C-alpha positions in Angstrom: 12.8 -22.4 -19.3 11.8 -18.4 -18.8 10.7 -16.3 -21.5 10.2 -12.6 -21.1 7.6 -10.7 -22.9 6.9 -7.2 -23.4 3.9 -5.3 -24.0 3.0 -1.9 -24.9 -0.7 -0.9 -23.3 -2.9 1.7 -24.9 -5.0 2.3 -21.6 -6.7 0.3 -18.8 -7.8 -3.1 -20.3 -7.4 -6.8 -20.5 -4.8 -7.9 -23.2 -5.1 -11.4 -24.0 -1.5 -12.9 -23.8 -2.8 -16.6 -24.2 -0.8 -17.0 -27.5 2.4 -15.9 -26.0 2.2 -18.5 -22.9 1.1 -21.4 -25.5 4.1 -20.2 -27.4 6.7 -20.7 -24.6 5.3 -23.9 -23.8 5.4 -25.6 -27.3 9.0 -23.9 -27.6 9.7 -25.6 -24.3 8.7 -29.1 -25.8 7.9 -30.1 -22.1 5.0 -32.5 -22.0 4.0 -32.7 -18.5 4.7 -30.1 -15.8 3.6 -26.6 -14.9 3.6 -23.1 -16.6 3.7 -20.0 -14.6 2.8 -16.7 -15.9 3.9 -13.4 -13.6 3.7 -9.6 -13.9 6.4 -7.6 -12.3 4.1 -4.5 -12.2 2.5 -3.1 -9.2 -0.5 -1.6 -11.1 -0.9 -4.6 -13.3 -2.3 -8.4 -13.2 -2.5 -11.7 -14.6 -6.1 -13.6 -15.0 -8.0 -16.0 -16.5 -11.5 -15.4 -17.8 -13.9 -16.0 -20.8 -12.4 -15.3 -24.0 -15.1 -15.5 -26.4 -17.4 -12.2 -25.4 -15.3 -8.9 -25.1 -18.2 -7.7 -23.3 -16.9 -9.9 -20.1 -13.4 -7.5 -19.9 -15.4 -4.5 -20.1 -17.9 -5.8 -17.3 -14.7 -6.6 -15.1 -13.0 -3.6 -15.8 -16.4 -1.8 -14.7 -16.8 -3.9 -11.6 -13.5 -3.1 -10.4 -13.6 0.4 -11.0 -16.8 0.3 -9.0 -15.3 -1.9 -6.3 -12.1 0.6 -6.3 -12.8 4.2 -7.0 -10.4 6.7 -7.1 -10.7 8.6 -3.5 -9.6 12.3 -2.4 -8.3 10.2 0.8 -5.9 8.4 -0.9 -2.3 9.5 0.1 0.0 7.9 -2.6 1.3 11.0 -4.3 1.4 9.3 -7.8 -2.3 9.3 -7.6 -2.7 5.8 -8.8 -4.1 4.0 -5.5 -6.8 2.4 -7.1 -4.5 0.8 -9.6 -2.5 -0.8 -6.9 -5.9 -2.0 -4.9 -7.2 -3.4 -8.4 -3.8 -5.2 -9.1 -3.6 -6.4 -5.3 -7.1 -8.0 -5.9 -6.4 -9.4 -9.4 -2.8 -10.8 -8.3 0.6 -10.8 -10.3 0.6 -14.5 -11.4 -1.4 -17.5 -12.5 0.0 -21.0 -12.8 -1.8 -23.8 -15.5 -1.0 -27.3 -15.5 0.6 -29.0 -18.8 -0.9 -32.3 -19.9 0.2 -34.1 -23.1 2.3 -30.3 -24.0 -0.6 -28.7 -23.9 -2.1 -26.0 -21.0 -4.9 -27.3 -19.5 -7.6 -24.3 -20.0 -11.2 -24.6 -20.3 -13.6 -23.8 -23.5 -13.9 -20.3 -23.0 -10.7 -19.2 -20.7 -7.9 -17.0 -22.1 -4.9 -15.5 -20.3 -5.0 -11.7 -19.8 -2.3 -8.9 -18.7 -4.7 -6.9 -17.0 -3.4 -3.2 -17.1 -4.8 -0.9 -14.4 -2.6 2.2 -14.8 -1.8 2.6 -19.0 -0.8 3.6 -21.2 2.6 1.8 -20.2 5.3 -0.3 -21.4 5.0 -3.6 -19.5 7.1 -7.0 -19.1 5.8 -10.4 -17.9 7.6 -13.5 -17.9 6.2 -17.1 -18.4 8.2 -20.0 -16.8 7.8 -23.4 -17.8 8.8 -26.1 -15.1 8.5 -30.1 -16.2 7.6 -32.9 -13.8 10.6 -34.9 -12.5 9.1 -38.4 -13.4 
């Protein structure tokens, strides 16, 4: 099963999409398998991280901005090379295990759409795949 989701981002940030991924797994009625969450944009990513302390999201963004600052030497005409670098570092997708109809996530884990070039209208996909047994 493949689901497409839209997301309107206001600014650079980590947007919690955990409930959307859980919703797709529940709707699929698949008990054992994997689920892939995939983003189709070159200036955004998908990550897993702590979902209980909002300071973690801010710290991640701060760390990425320090690691990938905007530079005068960048040649990309759109002026968002640092967003492309952040997206490449974070990655476009995450894969999760489904066991007994539930995604295996740690107690403090959430799934985030990472916006590095907002505001934007974004899309991401969730693909649920059953085990063959």
